SETORSE-470700 format. One line per 5 residues: their letters; for each residue x, y, z of C-alpha. Coordinates in steps of 0.02 Angstrom, whole numbers. Layout:
// SETORSE-470700
a> X Y Z ~ ... $
// end
This chain:
// SETORSE-470700
manfk> 3 -7 -20 ~ 72 153 -40 ~ 48 350 29 ~ -46 476 -76 ~ -83 656 -17 $
yvvkd> -248 746 -100 ~ -353 906 -100 ~ -524 884 -135 ~ -691 985 -114 ~ -860 895 -29 $
kkgnk> -985 918 -80 ~ -1027 1077 0 ~ -875 1164 -71 ~ -781 1158 74 ~ -586 1087 39 $
hegsv> -488 971 130 ~ -325 916 95 ~ -248 756 167 ~ -156 564 126 ~ -230 444 104 $
tansl> -171 239 86 ~ -198 170 -86 ~ -130 29 -198 ~ -95 137 -345 ~ -165 304 -383 $
dgavn> -338 241 -466 ~ -362 170 -315 ~ -318 336 -229 ~ -436 435 -320 ~ -582 306 -359 $
klrde> -603 280 -169 ~ -606 462 -119 ~ -734 504 -291 ~ -820 350 -209 ~ -824 441 -36 $
gntvi> -915 605 -138 ~ -789 714 -157 ~ -718 829 -300 ~ -554 771 -322 ~ -440 949 -347 $
svvda> -239 833 -346 ~ -167 663 -290 ~ 4 621 -290 ~ 114 484 -231 ~ 192 567 -57 $
kqaqa> 376 499 -86 ~ 380 559 -263 ~ 339 714 -204 ~ 455 747 -71 ~ 594 691 -209 $
gqrgn> 544 809 -300 ~ 560 926 -186 ~ 750 846 -135 ~ 816 854 -315 ~ 990 947 -328 $
lfdai> 1080 1007 -468 ~ 1145 829 -507 ~ 1001 753 -523 ~ 936 874 -657 ~ 1097 870 -742 $
tlyih> 1088 662 -753 ~ 919 708 -795 ~ 955 811 -974 ~ 1099 713 -1016 ~ 966 561 -1004 $
kkmta> 845 635 -1109 ~ 961 701 -1220 ~ 1034 531 -1246 ~ 851 432 -1276 ~ 774 593 -1366 $
vplns> 650 529 -1524 ~ 595 651 -1673 ~ 428 703 -1633 ~ 374 645 -1799 ~ 384 490 -1732 $
lvfft> 310 517 -1573 ~ 151 577 -1664 ~ 146 453 -1805 ~ 162 308 -1635 ~ 22 374 -1559 $
rqlat> -112 383 -1692 ~ -72 212 -1761 ~ -73 172 -1571 ~ -268 263 -1556 ~ -310 162 -1736 $
mfsag> -254 1 -1685 ~ -362 34 -1486 ~ -513 89 -1581 ~ -519 -52 -1720 ~ -536 -179 -1561 $
ltiek> -348 -238 -1542 ~ -280 -257 -1379 ~ -133 -145 -1310 ~ -4 -279 -1318 ~ -89 -309 -1496 $
slnnl> -75 -130 -1543 ~ 112 -148 -1484 ~ 171 -285 -1554 ~ 140 -225 -1732 ~ 173 -42 -1704 $
lyeeg> 364 -145 -1643 ~ 371 -200 -1831 ~ 326 -35 -1903 ~ 443 67 -1830 ~ 584 162 -1948 $
nkkfr> 673 236 -1769 ~ 816 108 -1704 ~ 800 209 -1528 ~ 615 213 -1535 ~ 597 48 -1595 $
kvvaq> 701 -12 -1433 ~ 604 108 -1291 ~ 409 13 -1381 ~ 491 -188 -1370 ~ 502 -117 -1182 $
llndv> 328 -42 -1165 ~ 269 -198 -1261 ~ 367 -329 -1139 ~ 324 -214 -974 ~ 126 -234 -1029 $
kkgys> 180 -418 -1047 ~ 214 -409 -867 ~ 35 -325 -815 ~ 98 -142 -806 ~ -7 -38 -880 $
lseal> 17 68 -1038 ~ 12 223 -919 ~ 132 131 -813 ~ 254 60 -955 ~ 257 253 -1008 $
eqhpg> 337 305 -833 ~ 486 178 -881 ~ 520 321 -998 ~ 537 513 -964 ~ 664 580 -1093 $
vfspl> 530 485 -1227 ~ 357 536 -1141 ~ 338 697 -1067 ~ 257 691 -886 ~ 95 761 -1004 $
yialv> 98 605 -1099 ~ 89 494 -970 ~ -52 618 -859 ~ -174 604 -1022 ~ -143 440 -1067 $
ksgei> -172 405 -862 ~ -353 504 -866 ~ -397 403 -1013 ~ -363 209 -910 ~ -465 288 -780 $
sgsly> -616 347 -874 ~ -615 198 -1002 ~ -590 340 -1133 ~ -415 293 -1174 ~ -428 294 -1392 $
svlee> -496 469 -1391 ~ -373 527 -1275 ~ -271 474 -1382 ~ -317 533 -1524 ~ -327 705 -1434 $
vsdyl> -135 664 -1392 ~ -108 661 -1568 ~ -183 805 -1615 ~ -112 901 -1486 ~ 74 835 -1525 $
eflqd> 42 882 -1710 ~ -13 1049 -1624 ~ 155 1057 -1539 ~ 255 1017 -1698 ~ 159 1146 -1778 $
trrkv> 212 1279 -1668 ~ 365 1213 -1684 ~ 421 1223 -1836 ~ 346 1396 -1876 ~ 467 1448 -1721 $
isavs> 598 1381 -1824 ~ 581 1444 -1960 ~ 589 1616 -1883 ~ 750 1567 -1793 ~ 839 1443 -1937 $
ypafv> 890 1582 -2073 ~ 971 1701 -1934 ~ 1046 1594 -1846 ~ 1132 1522 -2027 ~ 1201 1705 -2062 $
viils> 1250 1731 -1886 ~ 1337 1561 -1905 ~ 1409 1596 -2067 ~ 1467 1741 -2007 ~ 1553 1713 -1852 $
altva> 1651 1587 -1958 ~ 1706 1701 -2093 ~ 1763 1821 -1948 ~ 1883 1704 -1874 ~ 1945 1639 -2060 $
livfi> 1968 1841 -2064 ~ 2058 1865 -1893 ~ 2153 1685 -1924 ~ 2213 1696 -2084 ~ 2204 1858 -2182 $
vpmfe> 2263 1958 -2024 ~ 2435 1882 -2016 ~ 2481 1917 -2213 ~ 2458 2109 -2168 ~ 2535 2101 -1998 $
evysk> 2703 2029 -2089 ~ 2683 2187 -2224 ~ 2667 2320 -2087 ~ 2788 2263 -1975 ~ 2914 2293 -2117 $
fgadl> 2878 2481 -2112 ~ 2924 2497 -1915 ~ 2806 2603 -1899 ~ 2627 2634 -1766 ~ 2494 2549 -1815 $
pyptq> 2346 2628 -1785 ~ 2273 2581 -1598 ~ 2118 2491 -1681 ~ 2231 2391 -1788 ~ 2355 2330 -1651 $
vlmqi> 2213 2271 -1544 ~ 2158 2167 -1699 ~ 2319 2113 -1707 ~ 2335 2068 -1524 ~ 2169 1934 -1553 $
sqalr> 2231 1851 -1703 ~ 2408 1806 -1603 ~ 2306 1755 -1467 ~ 2166 1640 -1566 ~ 2304 1566 -1660 $
hnfll> 2409 1539 -1551 ~ 2273 1465 -1426 ~ 2171 1389 -1542 ~ 2114 1234 -1462 ~ 2151 1319 -1287 $
sllga> 2001 1431 -1357 ~ 1872 1299 -1446 ~ 1902 1192 -1276 ~ 1866 1380 -1182 ~ 1694 1406 -1300 $
alfaa> 1644 1196 -1242 ~ 1667 1269 -1084 ~ 1582 1421 -1074 ~ 1442 1319 -1169 ~ 1432 1168 -1046 $
fiiii> 1414 1306 -934 ~ 1275 1399 -983 ~ 1187 1256 -1004 ~ 1234 1190 -807 ~ 1152 1354 -760 $
nltht> 1025 1355 -868 ~ 968 1177 -758 ~ 966 1303 -634 ~ 810 1360 -558 ~ 892 1524 -536 $
gkyif> 998 1523 -687 ~ 849 1460 -791 ~ 736 1619 -733 ~ 849 1764 -745 ~ 874 1674 -929 $
drvkl> 720 1688 -979 ~ 679 1855 -901 ~ 802 1914 -1026 ~ 717 1831 -1169 ~ 562 1918 -1135 $
tipiv> 648 2072 -1146 ~ 744 2069 -1307 ~ 575 2139 -1426 ~ 538 2037 -1585 ~ 591 1872 -1460 $
kslii> 472 1922 -1360 ~ 337 1939 -1433 ~ 376 1753 -1528 ~ 393 1689 -1342 ~ 207 1751 -1297 $
dstms> 137 1693 -1423 ~ 191 1522 -1427 ~ 163 1490 -1228 ~ -6 1555 -1201 ~ -45 1433 -1373 $
kmsrt> 49 1285 -1276 ~ -12 1341 -1117 ~ -212 1378 -1157 ~ -186 1192 -1286 ~ -143 1110 -1126 $
fgmll> -249 1167 -1022 ~ -414 1166 -1132 ~ -366 960 -1158 ~ -332 913 -978 ~ -476 970 -945 $
gagvp> -564 891 -1093 ~ -498 724 -1024 ~ -547 755 -823 ~ -409 784 -744 ~ -387 880 -592 $
vldtm> -378 1055 -604 ~ -205 1079 -471 ~ -135 918 -558 ~ -204 1027 -741 ~ -89 1162 -669 $
nlvkr> 77 1070 -623 ~ 64 984 -798 ~ 37 1146 -894 ~ 174 1213 -788 ~ 295 1109 -850 $
vvgna> 253 1127 -1013 ~ 268 1324 -1050 ~ 457 1305 -1034 ~ 484 1475 -983 ~ 528 1513 -803 $
hyqra> 449 1672 -807 ~ 278 1604 -840 ~ 290 1439 -727 ~ 347 1534 -581 ~ 161 1640 -613 $
lqqat> 58 1472 -618 ~ 190 1414 -463 ~ 64 1549 -374 ~ -78 1548 -501 ~ -88 1374 -436 $
qyvkd> -94 1401 -219 ~ -238 1554 -266 ~ -310 1398 -335 ~ -275 1315 -169 ~ -356 1445 -81 $
gysia> -507 1429 -144 ~ -497 1576 -279 ~ -552 1531 -487 ~ -444 1474 -624 ~ -435 1673 -693 $
aslkk> -446 1771 -519 ~ -267 1666 -471 ~ -198 1713 -655 ~ -237 1904 -659 ~ -173 1895 -471 $
snvfp> 2 1825 -536 ~ 13 1996 -644 ~ 83 1914 -777 ~ -22 1810 -916 ~ -115 1959 -1052 $
ntlls> -294 1995 -1037 ~ -374 1904 -1215 ~ -339 1749 -1108 ~ -398 1810 -957 ~ -530 1839 -1013 $
ltatg> -593 1684 -1119 ~ -544 1604 -969 ~ -649 1700 -854 ~ -808 1652 -1005 ~ -782 1491 -976 $
eetge> -769 1483 -811 ~ -946 1567 -805 ~ -1012 1457 -960 ~ -952 1308 -922 ~ -863 1294 -1075 $
mekml> -691 1298 -1029 ~ -629 1181 -1123 ~ -728 1293 -1292 ~ -630 1430 -1228 ~ -476 1394 -1192 $
gkaad> -460 1305 -1374 ~ -536 1484 -1450 ~ -379 1586 -1350 ~ -270 1459 -1421 ~ -334 1484 -1584 $
fydkq> -314 1676 -1566 ~ -110 1649 -1508 ~ -82 1522 -1630 ~ -130 1667 -1779 ~ -21 1798 -1648 $
leavv> 132 1680 -1666 ~ 94 1676 -1863 ~ 84 1874 -1894 ~ 229 1891 -1810 ~ 333 1744 -1883 $
srlts> 298 1856 -2033 ~ 322 2017 -1995 ~ 494 1939 -1926 ~ 528 1866 -2097 ~ 519 2021 -2197 $
liepm> 616 2131 -2071 ~ 756 1983 -2046 ~ 840 1994 -2223 ~ 877 2164 -2230 ~ 942 2169 -1996 $
livli> 1068 2026 -2057 ~ 1143 2135 -2220 ~ 1173 2255 -2095 ~ 1235 2164 -1971 ~ 1360 2087 -2122 $
avvig> 1417 2234 -2187 ~ 1479 2317 -1972 ~ 1548 2155 -1939 ~ 1638 2125 -2084 ~ 1661 2289 -2154 $
giviv> 1722 2335 -1973 ~ 1860 2233 -1998 ~ 1905 2274 -2153 ~ 1928 2456 -2109 ~ 2033 2411 -1961 $
iylpi> 2133 2294 -2078 ~ 2172 2446 -2188 ~ 2162 2584 -2095 ~ 2350 2582 -2084 ~ 2373 2603 -2246 $
fyfgm> 2272 2751 -2243 ~ 2356 2818 -2094 ~ 2531 2785 -2175 ~ 2483 2880 -2338 ~ 2432 3024 -2234 $
kmkqs> 2573 3026 -2154 ~ 2686 3030 -2331 ~ 2559 3143 -2375 ~ 2616 3272 -2237 ~ 2763 3266 -2262 $
vq> 2779 3300 -2457 ~ 2676 3485 -2405 $
// end
């Protein structure tokens, strides 16, 4: 028997918190519902305590595990859609997984499916088998499957998950299309800059040394940078790699991630991309979880993991506490002073009309359109901005390289006069 912490509302609407023992999470939820309570949140006490004790080493270990075991999103979409189709056709989960095992082309994911099939054969439920692969299946994915198992509507839940994953794939594609071109140009520009400094500057340095005259200060600085890179090239690469690793590790800490995410929200164009994509993802996830019958507090905790940005995660954490204190969802989100008015208005309307899923879907559609508009505007602006950037960087280096020639020319002209 395991111990589970719960938050429920009784028939009179009064909120109660406590613990209950049961064989499984499903058993704890059913036990509380049989007593006439409305379940808000149920969580394994040991898992909750372990989550609170999480440290940086655990975060790094989980990050590495996820990177090593992650599979392409399109493979996960195909797997979920096919699983839903086979299950709706009357096949058992075991038979469906067996069929998918032979159809899967990705070797890494094929291994995961084989392990899922093996666990199901041992008597595990599908959600319990999915929990063994946190690098592949998110907490949201597992929670939705678990809700489908409890309600007996696993087929419809899997269909919703498939639609949701396709939505995430589409959103990711939009964001990537907006940043891939500038990222490519910046990488090429960086490579050209290093090539100029390492290979071209030394040629001019050798020529200028024969004149024996003092070089302009900007040229001296450029020569020193060139010498430093040439004499310590491998050390520079190692330093860059260590710096990148340091940034990743800092980003795995709560404080570091919060600082980075707050900085991102101060960059004009990036800010719009983050807000619109985050609100779209949050609205879609929130509505889908509530529609699947997931308790409100569990829904908010799952949404908090999905949004990605630490600034909004902290706001959702505050809103979750307000919900525990008895505030409505819309009022709780508003008290955090972070979420936009459109989302708050549609959430409040959904609570008043009892159509939260529908209203949150409309909010997601609204922010999808906003995101498309931002991507289109960014695409039209990014090309001239990048041209200016290239001109400033490459042109600046060329000017600094040739500056001594202009300097010597002026000196010779003055001496002739």
